[in-house]
C-alpha positions in Angstrom: 0.0 0.0 0.0 1.2 3.5 -0.8 -0.1 6.5 1.2 -0.5 9.8 -0.7 -0.7 13.3 0.5 -4.3 14.5 0.9 -4.3 16.8 -2.1 -5.8 16.8 -5.5 -4.2 14.5 -7.9 -1.8 13.0 -5.5 -2.8 9.4 -6.1 -2.7 9.8 -9.8 0.8 11.4 -9.5 2.0 8.5 -7.4 0.8 6.0 -9.9 2.4 8.0 -12.8 5.7 8.0 -10.9 5.8 4.4 -10.4 4.5 3.2 -13.8 7.1 1.9 -16.2 6.9 0.8 -19.7 5.7 -2.8 -19.8 3.4 -2.2 -16.9 -0.4 -2.5 -17.2 -2.7 -0.2 -15.3 -6.4 -1.0 -14.8 -8.5 2.2 -14.3 -11.8 3.9 -15.2 -10.2 7.3 -14.8 -9.9 8.7 -18.3 -7.5 11.6 -17.5 -5.2 9.3 -15.7 -5.4 6.9 -18.7 -4.5 9.6 -20.9 -1.4 10.6 -18.8 -0.3 7.0 -18.6 -0.6 6.6 -22.4 1.6 9.6 -22.9 4.3 7.5 -21.0 3.7 4.6 -23.2 2.0 2.6 -20.3 -0.6 0.2 -21.3 -4.1 1.0 -19.8 -7.4 -0.8 -19.7 -10.5 -0.6 -17.6 -12.4 -3.2 -15.7 -15.0 -3.5 -18.3 -12.9 -4.4 -21.3 -12.0 -1.1 -22.8 -8.3 -0.8 -24.0 -7.3 2.8 -23.9 -5.0 3.8 -26.7 -3.4 6.7 -28.4 -6.1 6.3 -31.1 -9.2 6.5 -28.8 -8.0 8.5 -25.7 -8.7 11.9 -27.3 -12.2 11.2 -28.1 -12.8 9.6 -24.7 -11.4 12.7 -23.0 -13.8 14.9 -25.1 -16.8 12.8 -24.2 -15.9 12.9 -20.6 -15.4 16.7 -20.6 -18.6 17.4 -22.3 -20.5 15.1 -19.8 -18.9 16.9 -16.9 -19.7 20.4 -18.4 -23.3 19.5 -19.0 -23.6 18.1 -15.5 -22.2 21.3 -13.9 -24.7 23.2 -15.9 -27.5 20.9 -14.4 -28.2 19.4 -17.8 -29.3 15.7 -17.6 -28.6 13.9 -20.7 -29.9 10.5 -19.6 -26.2 9.4 -20.1 -25.1 5.9 -19.6 -26.8 4.0 -16.9 -24.5 2.2 -14.4 -24.5 -1.3 -15.4 -23.9 -4.2 -13.1 -20.7 -6.2 -13.5 -21.5 -9.6 -15.1 -20.3 -12.3 -17.3 -20.3 -10.0 -20.5 -18.1 -7.5 -18.8 -15.8 -10.1 -17.4 -15.6 -11.7 -20.9 -14.7 -8.2 -22.5 -12.1 -7.6 -19.7 -10.5 -11.0 -20.3 -10.3 -10.5 -24.0 -8.9 -7.1 -23.6 -6.2 -8.4 -21.1 -5.5 -11.4 -23.5 -4.9 -8.7 -26.4 -2.4 -7.0 -24.1 -0.5 -10.1 -23.1 -0.3 -11.4 -26.7 1.3 -8.0 -27.8 4.4 -8.9 -25.7 
């Protein structure tokens, strides 16, 4: 366990400092994923999304737009939070296999 200062971004910064090329980080945090991708760290989420240089910019735009709309009180209906079941586990497993096979 690593304890971080209680300040904004401290945990993300600690992860970035410790991550090395060849590592794999699992996160749903899109801005953190973008920062890791800049360091050529492989990043996936627990639902089977493989973050990449090709898709991270679009994912950041979608996230920022959603946050701006939420700040304005605009409800877009957005994505409903889904439970984690066999479909998500299979997608995660396939994404992880893809990463492993790239080695």
